[in-house]
N, C-alpha and C positions, 0 to 999 in steps of 0.2 A: 607496503603495511601489511602489516595482521589483522585480518579480519575476521570475528565472526556474525555470523549471518544465523538468523531470529527467523526462521520460518513463518511462524504465527500459527492457529488453530486450522486456521482456513485455508492456508498453504500446505500444512501440512496433508490435513482430507481430501479438499476436495481440486484446491487448484495448485497442485505441485509444479509445475511446468513454470507459474511462475516465481519458483522462489529455483529452481533450478536453472531458469536465464539471468538472477540475480547475481550467481555466485558464477556462470558464464562470463558476462560481465564485467564485474571483477575482478576474475582472471584474464579477462583477454588484457585490462587496463595495466597488467601487473603486479596485481598484490595475490597475498599467501589468503585463500579463504579458510577458513575453520567452521567445523559445526559443532560446537555442544551435542554432547547426542541423549546429555538429560534433559534438555532445555521441557521448558511443557508451556501451556499458555501466562499468556504474561496476569490473566485474573482481570482484563479489562469489561468482559462482560456481567463477572461478580459484582465490579464495583460501579458498571452505569446503571441498574438495577437496584440499588439499591444495600445489597449485601456489604458492608466495606472491610470486616473482621475479617471474612469467612478464607479473603483471599493471599492471608499473610502468609499462610505457609507458598503458594506458585510466586509473592514476591521476592519473601526470602527464598528461592529455588532461581530467579532470575539475577538476581544480585550474586549468588554465587556463582553460576554457572560463567555468566559475564565478566564478573572481575576479575577476570586472571590478569593483573598487569601485564604478560605479556600480547596480551588481547588490546590493541591499538585502537581500535571502533567496533562498533559491533552496528550493524547496515539491517532497516528492515521493511521489506517489501511493502506498507502497511502505514499512512498515515493515523491510523485511529490507532492503532497500536503501539507503534512509536508516541503517538502523546500520552496514552495510557504511563509507561513505562516515565515517558518528564514529568507528566505532572499527575499523574495517582498516583505512583507507588510514593512519590513522599508521600502524600495524604495520610494513606494506610499505614506507614513505619511511624510517623508520627505521633497515630491516632492509637494506634493497638500492636506498635511494633518495640522492641528493645533499642539501646542501645549502636547494640553492634548493625544491627539492619537497619535502620535511619546510617550510619555511617556507606554502608555497602552500598545500598540506594544509592546515596551524594556521587557516591561513585563512579555508577555503571550512566548514569540518567547522562553525566557532562559527556558521554564518548560514544551516546546511543541519536542515531541519525537517520529519518524518513532518506530512500534509496534518491530521492531526487537533491535535495539539501545536501545530502554526501557528495556527490560527483558534482555539483556546485559550486558548494560552500567552502569542501573542506580540498578536494582534489580540483578545483575552481576548474571542473572541463565540463562543455558545454557539446562538445561533438569530441563522440567516441565512437567511429566507426562505424554505426547503425546504417544498415539500407532499408529500405520497405517505403517499393513502390506501391502504395495504395490512396484511398482518402478516407483520410484520419480528421475525426473531430478529437476534445480532447474536453470531458468530465471535471473538473476539482471540486474534491470530495472535502465534507466538510469538517473534518479534523486537521486537515492537511491545507484547511485554507484558514480556520477560523482561531486551532490552535497550533499550528504551528507555523501556520502563516510565513508559507514554501513559498504562494502569491506564483511569479513565470515561472520558475523553475523548471519544472514540467515542461511546459510550453519553448521556454530556449531549446532545453534539453530537444523537443520533436524538430522544431525548427531548424535545428542542425543535421536530421537524420538525411542521407541522402536518398533523392524518389518519390520521399512521399511527397503529398498533396493535401497537406494542413487545412482542414477549414476551418473560418468562429461558430464556437456553437453558443445560441441564440438562451439569453437569459442563464450561460451555465454558472454560475455560483449557486443558483437556485437550488437546494437539497432534491436529489433522488428519491425521497422519500423511506429509505431504508433506517436508518439508526437503528440497530438492532430489532430487540425486543420492541420499541415504537412502532415498528412494522408488524408485530403481533398484536398489541394492546389496543394498537388506534389503523386495525386495516383498512377503513375505508378512506382514512385522509393517506396512510401511506396511498394508496392504493390512486385516489384522485392525484397525489403529486410523482407518482411512475409516472401515471399517461401525461401531463406534461412535460416531463422528463422526454416523451417518446416522442412525441410529437416533434422535439427540436431538436431530437437526433437524430429524429428519417429525414426532416426537414431540407439536412444539410445535406443530404444523398449519402454521406460519406458507408465507403467498406467499412468502418472499423469506429467502434466507441472505444478511447481508451480512458482509461486513470488509475491512480494509482492506489488503490485499493481494492481488491478481489469482491469483497463483502458490498459491494456499489456495487460495480459490473454483473457479481452471483442476480443482485435486486434488479438489476437494468436489464440484463440479460434475457430471466425470464418474463419478465413485460414484453420484450419484441421477439421471441420467442411465439407469445402466447398473438401475438397481431401476424405473425410469419413475416415481420417485419422484410429479412433475410439482411438487415446490419448484422453485423462479429460483433461482439468485446473482444477485451484486449489489453494484459496488464502493460503497463507503461515499460516493464523491465522485458517484457518479451521483444515488441517493439524493438528498443534501444540495444540488445542482445544480438536482434536480427542482422547479419550480413551477406555482403557477395557471394563469398563461398556457403557461407551456410544461411539461405534467406529460411525464412520463416515464411513455410507455405502455408496458409488460409482456408480452415478445413470448410465446405458446404455449411451456407447459412440456408435456417429456414426461413421457409417462404412459402 
């Protein structure tokens, strides 16, 4: 398959290794991975903050960049951005777009996938040749869980990783408290939710907390570093891209 990779804003600016790992993994599975160079933000943060007309140029650009008929699928290492493309883009196009934009959005949304759902639902893979000999717990992010309904797909992929010690996260489906601008506008509530999540993560004794969204991992990592927990955060793609011949080496965590 010819797969276009959407990096997302956080992937581009703060977590490029998650994006690189996604490309490495898909290429290792035998696919042609391309990166449309003119891609920009999907507009999620604008819509989430109540500005639905402003991201029209971003939505149009996404449809143009990824609407190429030679692209079989668009893969995104983020549940929230995938949710934006599949749900919010249609809302924006219907309210403020023209017929061409609505048609472009309809075409692209049908071939845009979050990483785990693409691997499991489209490729039919749970075992991807990964090797990661560490104790890991998984946090299911809100958009992937509630908007995309990826369910157990990330866990099925993790269970198939060679050498992994996968431990269940208590009350895993509880939000970590990030929510983009929610963490800024409702800082005290966000911090309280984060504290609960950190208690559950550290209680597992895991070396690594993983998830499919860098935004949630950024929030959790910030909290864990402040209490010097010694627990690292790592995107799901980085674990799945790790192999015996090219293992991911964990950096020293703050203690």
